[in-house]
C-alpha positions in Angstrom: -29.0 33.8 79.8 -32.6 33.6 78.4 -34.4 30.9 77.5 -37.4 31.2 74.9 -39.4 28.0 74.6 -42.4 27.4 72.7 -44.1 23.8 73.7 -46.7 21.9 70.9 -49.2 19.9 70.2 -52.9 18.8 69.6 -55.0 19.6 73.3 -55.3 17.1 76.0 -51.5 16.2 75.1 -50.1 18.2 78.3 -48.0 21.1 76.6 -49.8 23.8 79.0 -48.4 21.7 81.6 -44.9 21.3 80.3 -45.4 25.2 80.3 -46.4 25.6 83.6 -43.9 23.1 85.3 -41.6 24.7 83.6 -42.9 28.5 84.7 -42.5 26.9 88.9 -39.1 25.7 88.5 -38.3 28.6 86.9 -39.5 30.1 90.0 -38.5 28.2 92.3 -34.9 28.5 91.0 -35.1 32.4 92.0 -35.2 33.3 87.7 -37.6 36.1 86.2 -40.2 33.9 84.3 -43.3 34.3 82.0 -45.9 31.7 80.8 -48.3 33.0 77.7 -50.7 30.0 76.3 -52.4 30.0 73.2 -55.4 27.8 72.4 -57.3 27.1 68.9 -60.3 27.9 67.8 -61.6 23.8 68.3 -63.8 23.1 71.5 -61.9 19.5 72.2 -58.7 17.5 70.1 -57.6 21.3 68.3 -54.2 23.0 68.4 -52.5 24.4 71.9 -49.1 25.8 72.8 -47.7 27.8 75.2 -44.6 30.0 75.0 -41.9 29.7 78.3 -39.4 32.4 79.4 -36.6 31.5 81.6 -34.3 34.1 82.5 -31.6 35.9 84.6 -32.6 39.1 83.6 -36.4 40.8 83.7 -38.8 39.4 80.9 -39.6 42.7 79.0 -42.9 40.8 76.8 -43.9 37.0 77.2 -44.7 37.0 73.6 -41.9 34.7 71.8 -41.4 34.8 67.9 -38.0 33.5 67.6 -37.4 30.5 70.3 -34.0 29.1 71.5 -36.3 25.7 71.8 -39.3 24.2 70.7 -40.7 20.9 72.1 -43.5 20.1 69.4 -45.9 16.7 70.2 -47.3 16.2 67.0 -46.9 17.3 63.1 -48.4 20.0 62.6 -46.8 21.2 65.6 -43.5 20.6 63.9 -44.5 22.8 60.4 -45.3 25.4 62.2 -42.3 25.8 65.0 -39.1 24.2 63.2 -38.8 27.6 61.0 -39.0 30.2 63.9 -36.3 28.5 66.1 -32.8 30.3 66.6 -29.9 29.2 64.9 -28.1 26.7 67.5 -31.4 26.0 69.2 -33.2 23.0 70.1 -35.8 20.8 69.0 -37.7 18.0 70.5 -39.6 15.6 68.4 -42.1 13.5 69.6 -40.9 10.5 67.3 -43.5 8.2 68.1 -46.2 10.6 66.7 -44.3 12.6 64.0 -42.5 10.6 61.3 -41.0 13.5 59.3 -37.3 14.6 60.6 -36.0 17.9 60.9 -35.4 20.0 57.7 -32.8 22.4 59.5 -29.0 21.0 60.2 -28.5 24.5 62.0 -30.4 23.1 65.3 -29.8 20.2 67.7 -32.2 17.8 67.1 -33.9 14.9 69.8 -36.3 12.5 68.3 -38.4 11.3 71.9 -40.4 8.3 71.5 -42.3 9.6 74.5 -45.6 7.8 73.2 -44.0 4.5 73.2 -41.9 5.0 76.6 -45.1 6.3 77.9 -47.0 2.7 77.2 -44.1 0.8 78.5 -44.1 2.7 81.8 -48.1 1.6 81.9 -49.6 5.3 81.4 -50.0 6.2 78.2 -50.4 10.6 79.8 -46.9 11.0 80.5 -45.4 11.2 77.5 -45.6 15.4 78.1 -43.3 14.6 80.8 -41.0 12.3 78.9 -40.6 15.5 76.5 -39.8 17.1 79.4 -37.7 15.1 81.1 -35.7 15.3 77.9 -35.7 18.9 77.3 -34.1 19.4 81.3 -31.1 16.8 80.6 -29.9 18.6 77.3 -30.9 22.3 78.4 -29.9 22.2 81.9 -32.3 25.4 82.6 -34.2 24.1 85.4 -33.6 21.5 87.4 -35.1 18.2 87.3 -35.6 18.5 91.3 -37.1 22.0 91.1 -40.1 20.3 88.1 -40.9 17.6 91.0 -41.0 20.6 93.3 -43.2 22.6 91.3 -45.7 19.8 90.4 -48.0 19.5 93.6 -48.3 23.3 92.8 -49.2 22.9 89.2 -51.7 19.4 89.7 -52.8 20.1 93.6 -52.6 17.8 96.3 -55.4 15.5 94.9 -52.3 14.2 92.5 -49.8 13.8 94.5 -49.7 10.0 94.1 -48.8 10.3 90.3 -45.3 12.1 91.3 -43.7 8.4 91.3 -44.7 7.3 87.9 -44.3 11.4 86.4 -40.5 11.4 88.1 -40.0 7.9 86.5 -41.1 9.5 83.0 -38.7 12.5 83.1 -36.1 10.4 84.1 -37.2 8.0 81.0 -36.9 11.4 78.6 -33.4 12.3 80.0 -32.1 9.1 79.5 -33.1 9.3 76.1 -31.2 12.6 75.3 -28.2 11.3 76.9 -28.1 8.4 74.5 -28.5 10.6 71.6 -26.0 12.9 73.3 -23.3 9.8 73.4 -23.9 8.6 69.6 -23.0 12.4 68.1 -19.7 12.5 70.4 
């Protein structure tokens, strides 16, 4: 098993945090992992993406050219990363900010209204955690418990008080995926 994930969006949408949380969760579960961040040239509000590899085998290179999964938070990221997904790969689209539908029919697509759900939860900053919860539910690469265990490693003890809202956001994302899977069956 080797999962090659690209997470992409504008700076400030928490794409690096998703990548770091997945990486820590993989380490907690004794898997081989890599995390490779990439930033656009803009100072603020520019593009940001990262690649995460989670594998049972050693990771030879952190560079992801073709991904098994793409989590996209904005339209430019969808346009850039949908074509490089493997056949039968998974695409998670933040449908709150992206009205365009996926063009490919040889992949699994999940439309997650992350920003809307985050607003309903009273914290717009947890949209990334909703997307992460959706991914974890669909892919089963790591466990939600491992994500939560890695939370303070990524965000520090000073932000441990934010764990309950982030846990709720993860659960909401997972719920959206479960509903979409039910509709497909």
